[in-house]
N, C-alpha and C positions, 0 to 999 in steps of 0.2 A: 561688235568686237572692235577694237582699236589697238594701234601700236601705243605702248605706254612711255618709249622715251627715245632719245636721239634724234636725228634729223627728220624722221618721219613721224615723230610723236604726234598723236591726235589724229592720224590718218585712220579711218574707218573701214572695216570689211565686213560683209556680212554673207556668210555661208548658207543662210537660209534654214528655215525650220526642220528640213527632212535631212540634214546632214546628220551623221551618226557618230561623230567623233566627239570627245570630251575635251573642250578646249581648256588650256591652262588659264587659271583667273588672273584678272590683272593685277591683284594684290601679289599673287604669287610670282608673276612675271617682274613686278617691281622690284621685289625682295631678291629674287635671283640674280638681275641684272645689277642690282646693286653691289652685290657680293663681285660679281664678275669684273665690271668696270673698275673696282677698286683694286682688284688682284691681277689682272691680264690686261695687256695691250691687245684688244680684239682686232684692230685693225690688220695686225700681222698674224693673225690665227686661221687655220685651215679648220672648219666646222664640219660636223656630218650630224644632221639631224634625222632621226630614225623616228618612225611611226608620227609622221610629220601633221597628220590631221588637216587641220586648217592653214597651217604653214606659219602659224603665228609666233614660234620660237624663231625661225629662219628670218622673218621679218624683222624681228627684234635685233638679232645679229646684225643684219643689213644696216638697219637704221643708226646702229653705234659703229658703223664705218667697216664692218668686216666684209672683205671683198670675196672669199672663197667659202662658199657655202653649198653644201650638198645636202639636199632633200630626198628622203626616201618614203614613199607612201605606196601602198599595195591598192587601196581603193580607187578604180578609175575616177569616179565623181571627186573624190578629195585630191587626186593628182591634179585634175583639169582645174579645179578651184584653185589650186596654189599657183599652177602656171598662168592663168588668167590674172590673179591678183599681182604676181610678179610683172607680168606685162602693163597692168593698169597704173600700177605705182612706179613703173619705170626703173625698177630695180635692177643693177648689174651685178653679176657675182653670184647668184643663187643658181644652181642646177637642179632642176626637178626630175627625179626617177621614179617611174612606176615599177614597184617589184616587191616580193617579200623581204622582209628585214633578216631573216636568219638566212636566206640564201645570198643575200648581199654581203653579210658578216664573213661568210666562207668563201667567196669569190673575187671580192674586191681586193685589188693589188696597190690602193692607195692607202696613205698614211695621214692621220688627222692630230691636230693638237688638243681639240675638245670634240667629244662625242656626247650628244644630248639624246635621250631616250624617253618617250612618253607613250608608253604602251597601254592599250586598253587595260583598264584596272581588273578585269575579269579573265585576262589572258592566262591559260593554264601554266605557261611556262616562264611567267614573268619573273621568278626567283631565278631562272638560269640565265637571265640577262647579263648580269654582271660579271659572270664566268665567261661566257661567249666573247664579251667586249674585251676583257682584259686578259685573256689568255690568246687571243687573236692577234694578227699583225697590224690591224688598222688603228690602233692608239700609239702615236709615239711615245718613246719612254718619257716620262714624267708627264705625260699628258693627263688630260683631266677627262672624267667619265662622269656624268649626272644622269642619274635616273630618277624619274619622277613617279611616284608611287603612293597607293593608300597607306593608311596607319597600319594595317594589319602585317605589313611586313616589314622586318628588322634586320638590316645588312651589316651591323656593326662588328659582326664576327669574320666578315670577309677581309681577306689579307690585305687589300689594297684600300679598304676603306677610309676615309679621312672625316667625315661628319655627316651629320643629318641636319637639316633645316626644315623647320614646320611652318606653312603659311596657311592658316585655316585648316582645311582638309587635305591639303595638298603637302606631300612631303617629298624633299629632294634629297638623295643620298649622293655624297661626292666622293669619288674614287680617284686615286692618284696612282698611274702605272709605275711602279717603281723601275728603276734603271737596273738591269741585272748586273751583279757584281763582275768585275774582270775576272777572266779565268786565270787562277794563279796556278802556277806549274807547282806540282807536289814534288818534294824532294825525293831523289832516288834512294 
């Protein structure tokens, strides 16, 4: 596996054959980050990477100048691999936490400009992730949430849905957390 763009472009990392996560393909990462770098100033963003797996998406954000990345991974083996890769690549700005994603969504008090989630495609509650993220307090108003998912899911009916992009078998659904309208006083 490799980092596909930015300052660390071409750096390779090998999680090993016994690694159980499904990494995002290079084609999908290139497509995703082409959209992001043309739309956002990644250097100023605070990013949350859920279901981090190999850490690939976190490395891509760091390679493009993002200095505030939080990676959440439940598997001890995967968490250890991400921590070691961050150390080997001498990446500053990636904090790696081991924990269950839905617990983190409920208990975290921080807010992020961008949240990315790449859950296992066979996760039984995958369809609940957009609601969990968008109705929680972790995503700033006007923040972006990106969900990687298989073709069997369609999120276009979700209120905050913006668009879906497809790269091979990988689908990304983009959501924008709308700013709540100001509370207007009702006439008496």
